[in-house]
matplotlib code that plots the C-alpha trace (Angstrom):
import matplotlib.pyplot as plt

x = [9.3, 8.3, 4.5, 3.1, -0.2, -2.5, -3.3, -6.8, -8.9, -10.1, -7.4, -7.1, -6.6, -3.0, -3.1, -0.8, 2.5, 5.6, 5.2, 6.5, 10.3, 10.7, 14.3, 13.2, 11.0, 12.0, 13.3, 15.4, 15.9, 12.3, 13.0, 13.3, 10.1, 8.2, 9.2, 7.9, 4.5, 4.2, 5.0, 2.5, -0.3, 0.1, 0.2, -3.0, -4.8, -3.7, -5.2, -8.7, -10.8, -13.0, -9.9, -8.4, -11.6, -11.6, -7.9, -8.3, -11.6, -13.4, -17.1, -18.7, -18.8, -15.0, -14.1, -12.4, -9.7, -8.4, -7.7, -6.1, -3.7, -2.8, -1.2, 0.7, 4.1, 2.9, 0.3, 1.0, 2.4, 1.7, 3.1, 1.7, 0.4, -1.9, -2.9, -4.2, -7.6, -10.4, -11.4, -8.0, -6.3, -9.2, -8.8, -5.0, -5.4, -1.9, -2.6, -3.7, -0.7, 1.6, 5.1, 6.8, 4.2, 4.4, 8.2, 7.7, 5.1, 7.5, 10.2, 8.1, 5.2, 5.3, 2.2, 2.0, 0.8, 0.1, 1.9, 4.8, 5.4, 5.7, 6.2, 6.9, 4.6, 6.8, 7.2, 5.6, 3.3, 0.3, -3.2, -3.7, -5.8, -4.1, -4.8, -2.5, -5.0, -4.6, -3.1, -1.1, -0.3, 3.2, 3.6, 0.8, -0.7, 1.0, 0.9, 3.2, 5.2, 6.3, 7.5, 11.0, 11.7, 10.2, 12.2, 15.4, 14.5, 12.1, 14.3, 16.9, 14.0, 12.8, 16.1, 16.4, 13.1, 9.5, 7.5, 3.8, 1.8, -1.6, -2.0, -5.0, -4.4, -4.0, -1.1, 0.4, 0.9, 3.5, 5.9, 5.8, 8.5, 10.7, 13.3, 14.4, 12.3, 9.2, 10.2, 9.7, 6.7, 3.2, 0.0, -3.1, -6.7, -9.6, -12.5, -16.0, -15.9, -19.4, -19.3, -15.5, -15.9, -13.9, -16.1, -14.3, -15.2, -14.3, -11.4, -9.8, -10.8, -9.4, -6.1, -5.9, -6.5, -3.9, -1.2, -2.2, -2.2, 1.3, 2.6, 1.2, 2.4, 5.9, 5.7, 8.7, 8.1, 10.9, 9.2, 5.7, 5.4, 6.3, 3.7, 1.0, 1.9, 2.0, -1.4, -2.8, -1.3, -3.1, -6.4, -6.9, -8.2, -5.7, -5.4, -2.1, -0.2, 3.5, 3.9, 4.9, 8.0, 10.7, 10.3, 6.6, 5.0, 2.8, -0.9, -2.5, -6.3, -7.7, -11.2, -13.7, -17.2, -18.7, -18.8, -18.2]
y = [11.4, 7.8, 7.2, 3.7, 2.9, -0.1, -1.8, -2.0, -5.2, -4.3, -4.0, -3.1, -5.8, -6.9, -5.9, -7.3, -6.1, -8.2, -10.6, -10.1, -9.8, -10.4, -9.2, -5.8, -5.0, -2.4, -3.5, -6.5, -7.7, -9.0, -11.2, -14.5, -14.0, -12.8, -16.0, -18.1, -16.4, -16.4, -20.1, -20.8, -18.7, -20.2, -23.7, -23.2, -21.7, -24.5, -27.1, -27.7, -24.6, -24.9, -25.1, -22.1, -20.1, -20.9, -20.0, -16.7, -15.9, -15.3, -15.2, -17.3, -14.3, -13.9, -17.4, -15.9, -14.5, -18.0, -18.6, -15.1, -16.0, -19.3, -17.4, -14.8, -15.8, -15.4, -12.7, -9.2, -6.7, -3.0, -0.4, -0.8, 2.8, 1.6, -1.7, -0.4, 1.2, 2.0, 4.8, 5.9, 5.6, 7.4, 10.3, 10.3, 10.5, 9.6, 9.9, 13.5, 14.8, 17.2, 16.0, 17.3, 15.7, 12.4, 12.4, 12.9, 10.1, 7.7, 8.5, 8.5, 6.0, 2.4, 0.1, -2.8, -6.2, -9.6, -11.1, -8.7, -7.3, -3.8, -2.3, 1.1, 2.8, 2.0, -1.7, -3.7, -6.4, -8.4, -8.1, -10.5, -11.3, -12.0, -10.0, -9.7, -11.7, -14.9, -18.0, -19.9, -23.6, -23.9, -20.2, -19.3, -15.9, -13.5, -10.6, -12.6, -14.1, -10.7, -9.3, -10.6, -9.7, -6.3, -5.7, -6.2, -4.0, -1.2, 0.7, 1.4, 2.3, 4.8, 6.6, 9.4, 11.3, 11.2, 8.0, 8.7, 5.5, 5.4, 1.6, -0.3, -2.5, -5.7, -4.2, -2.4, -5.8, -6.7, -3.9, -1.8, 0.9, 0.6, 2.8, 6.0, 5.2, 5.1, 8.5, 10.0, 7.9, 9.3, 7.2, 9.0, 8.4, 10.2, 10.9, 12.1, 15.2, 15.2, 11.5, 11.0, 7.7, 6.2, 5.7, 3.5, 5.2, 8.8, 7.5, 6.1, 9.0, 11.6, 9.7, 9.8, 13.5, 14.1, 12.4, 14.3, 17.6, 17.0, 15.9, 18.9, 21.3, 19.9, 19.6, 17.9, 17.5, 15.7, 15.1, 14.3, 17.8, 19.4, 17.1, 18.5, 22.0, 21.1, 19.6, 22.6, 24.9, 22.8, 23.4, 20.2, 20.2, 18.2, 17.0, 15.5, 14.9, 13.9, 10.4, 10.2, 8.1, 7.5, 4.8, 5.3, 6.6, 9.7, 9.3, 12.1, 12.6, 14.5, 15.6, 15.8, 17.2, 15.9, 12.4, 12.4]
z = [2.5, 2.1, 1.7, 2.5, 0.8, 0.9, -2.4, -3.8, -3.9, -7.4, -10.0, -13.7, -16.2, -16.9, -20.5, -23.2, -22.1, -21.5, -18.5, -15.0, -14.6, -10.9, -10.9, -12.1, -9.1, -6.5, -3.1, -4.4, -0.9, -1.0, -4.1, -2.2, -0.3, -3.4, -5.2, -2.3, -2.2, -6.0, -6.2, -3.4, -4.9, -8.4, -7.0, -5.0, -8.0, -10.3, -8.0, -6.7, -7.4, -4.3, -2.1, -3.9, -3.4, 0.3, 0.7, -1.0, 0.7, -2.6, -3.2, -5.9, -8.2, -8.0, -9.3, -12.3, -10.0, -9.5, -13.2, -13.3, -10.5, -12.2, -15.1, -13.1, -14.6, -18.2, -18.0, -19.3, -16.8, -16.3, -14.0, -10.5, -10.6, -13.4, -11.9, -8.5, -8.8, -6.3, -4.1, -2.7, -6.2, -7.9, -5.4, -5.8, -9.6, -10.6, -14.3, -13.9, -11.8, -13.5, -14.5, -11.3, -9.0, -10.9, -10.4, -6.7, -6.6, -8.3, -5.8, -2.6, -2.9, -2.0, -2.3, 0.1, -1.2, 0.0, -3.1, -3.7, -0.2, -1.4, -4.9, -6.4, -8.9, -11.9, -11.0, -13.8, -12.3, -13.5, -12.1, -9.2, -6.2, -2.9, 0.2, 3.2, 5.2, 3.0, 4.6, 2.0, 2.6, 3.8, 4.4, 6.7, 7.2, 4.8, 7.3, 9.5, 6.7, 5.4, 8.8, 8.6, 5.0, 5.5, 8.7, 6.8, 3.8, 4.8, 7.2, 4.5, 2.0, 4.6, 4.6, 7.1, 6.3, 7.2, 6.8, 6.1, 6.9, 5.2, 5.3, 6.6, 9.7, 7.7, 5.7, 8.6, 10.3, 7.7, 8.9, 12.0, 12.1, 15.2, 17.0, 15.3, 12.2, 14.4, 15.8, 12.3, 11.3, 11.2, 10.7, 9.7, 10.5, 8.7, 11.0, 10.2, 12.5, 13.9, 14.9, 15.4, 13.5, 10.6, 7.5, 5.0, 1.8, 2.7, 4.8, 1.6, -0.6, 1.8, 2.1, -1.6, -1.7, 1.1, -0.9, -4.1, -2.2, -0.8, -4.2, -6.0, -3.4, -3.5, 0.3, 1.9, 5.6, 7.3, 10.7, 11.9, 13.3, 10.0, 8.3, 10.7, 9.7, 6.0, 6.1, 7.9, 5.3, 2.7, 4.4, 6.4, 9.9, 11.9, 15.4, 16.6, 19.8, 20.0, 21.5, 25.1, 24.5, 22.0, 19.4, 19.0, 15.8, 15.8, 15.3, 13.3, 12.9, 9.9, 10.5, 7.6, 7.9, 4.6, 3.4, -0.3]

ax = plt.figure().add_subplot(projection="3d")
ax.plot(x, y, z, "-o")
ax.set_aspect("equal")
plt.show()
């Protein structure tokens, strides 16, 4: 099973570890594209601060993120699983998983990123600010920029098992599974059952809990249908319907009564 996660806007500090070693990151087929985005981001952040703030879509209170981005090549790096924070990652609670569940997480989780494309939990990266919605001079919108590199790398990373897609729409735009990979892909929405609406906070928290539950249980569904059964066995209320044609991902709704 390959689980696709969005990053978090907020991130832990880089710390004092050794700096980034681009060649050590997972998915080496993305190396060239990563170098282009890193170069473009650092160049913007070393230039006019107001322009950089506009490009990155930062509020006045986030000016410090520009200086942080300008030192990405020399800043300390930490495992991505420690860098990403926020509601989903708090609910996932990587640090409190038992050893077996942590091993499963390292093997199966990929975090999508406007800067790195996608990284594994053990990939050592510095703290940064660069969403998939950013348009970098010379590269354009990153969601579109990453499509070709991702299309050449992700199908192999997906292997022949289930792809569980928990990304937000901005990050989903960077890679959309096609063909037989799509047949074994399931995207998940979390709905407030009484209103049938997505509410951002508990949508993220529930997705984190879903991943944690699957990891702790050692669940290994190989198809979307098996995922539905696994989630129901874990106590989730699930609605799903097989797509009407081949080459289309399943859409699964998880219904939650309480917002917490």
